N, C-alpha and C positions, 0 to 999 in steps of 0.2 A: 800459358798460351792466357789468362784472364787479361793480360796488357793487350796482346793480340786482338782478340775480342771488341776491347774497351773502342783500340785504335777503329777497327771500322764501325764502330756507330759514332765514331766522333768525324768519318771520313764519306758521309753520303755524298749521294749529288746532290743534296737541297745544298749542304754544310758549303761543298763544293762552289756552287755555283753564287750562290751569298758570299761566299771570301772573295768571289774576284770579281763580284759586282762592288766590295765594301776598298779592296785594293783599287782599280777605277777611280774609285772615286777620292781616295789618296791620295792622287796624284794629284790634284790640285793645289798646286803652291802655297797659298795660307795655309794646309793642310802639313805641305813636305814643311814650309819655315820653322814647326815647333821642332822642328827636329833638323841642326844643325847639319849633320852628316849626311844624310839623307837628300836637302835640299841642295849639296854639293853637287853629288850625283844626280839629280833630276836636273840641275844647270848641264853638269857633262855631257847627260845626256840629252840636248836640245842643243847641244853646241855640236858634236860629234853628227845629230842629226842634219845639222844645218851644213857642214864637212863635206857630210856626203852625197848631197844634193848639190855643192857647188863640185862639188868634182864629177859628179854623176852627169852634170853639164856642164864640163868644161872638156870632156871627153877624157877624162884622167883615173884612172884603178881605181874602183872605191870600194873593192870587197873589205877590206878589212877595214876602212871605216865605216863600213854597214853593221861588220860582225860586233865592235865595240861597240854602238853604237846594241845593237839586240840583246849583247849582255849585259850594259848597264841598265837599258830596259828591264831586263827579266830581274836584274837583283833588285829594282824598283818594286819590283809588279809582288815575287817576293817577298822582301822581306814588308812589304804595308800585308800582306796577305799572312803573316807569320806577326805583326804586331796585333791587326784586326782577331786575330783567331785565339792570342793570350791573352785581352781584353775580353772573349765573350767568357773565355774559360775562368779569368777571375772572376766577372762580375757569378757567372753562374755558378761559381761558392761562393763567395759572397751571398745569394741568393738561400742558398740548400742551408748555411750557416746559421739565417736566421729565420730560417723557417723553423728547422733544430731548436733551435733557441724559444721557439717562439708553443710547439708541443712537447717539451719539456717534460717530464710532471717529476714532483721529486718528494721526499717525505720531510716534514720538517716536523719536530722532536722536541718540545718545551718540558721542564717537567725539571724536578728535582732531583731526578736519579740519572739528568742527565748527564755524561763523563767519570761514571764513577763506575761502571760498568752492574749494576744491580736491575736495569731495566726498571727500577720497581718507581710506580708514582709518574711517569713521563705522559702526557699526552702525545698523537702522534698524530697527522692530519697528513693528506695529501694534497699538496697546491702546486700552481703553476713555478717554476723552477724560475719564472722572472719575477714570481712574487717573493722570493727571499730574500732576505737581510743580515744582516752581520750578527752575530749569534743564535740567529734560528738552529 
């Protein structure tokens, strides 16, 4: 149940619009060249679209060519959207971890009693977790 609520927050209309825009932006051949598989799919999409147009103008059957072109185009769009979503989620998680680390407060214990279980003579202070060093 909790997973479904998180998924519904993730796929808002605004998020879908951003993903669609990012997916279209990633159709740029310079972007596709970063991923050889998607580049080949992009080239295949262009070739099949050209063959579809050629068949249409020559009066030959073109329905199958168009279907293949659309499948390849949707593959590109879906893969680009999935990649953009994964990158956005990764950036959000990294930012969340950074902010958590900065906000975390630790107890630093120093003194003779440290580690002997007596707790006698220990000095304890609250410090940011980033201020902890080995031996604290």
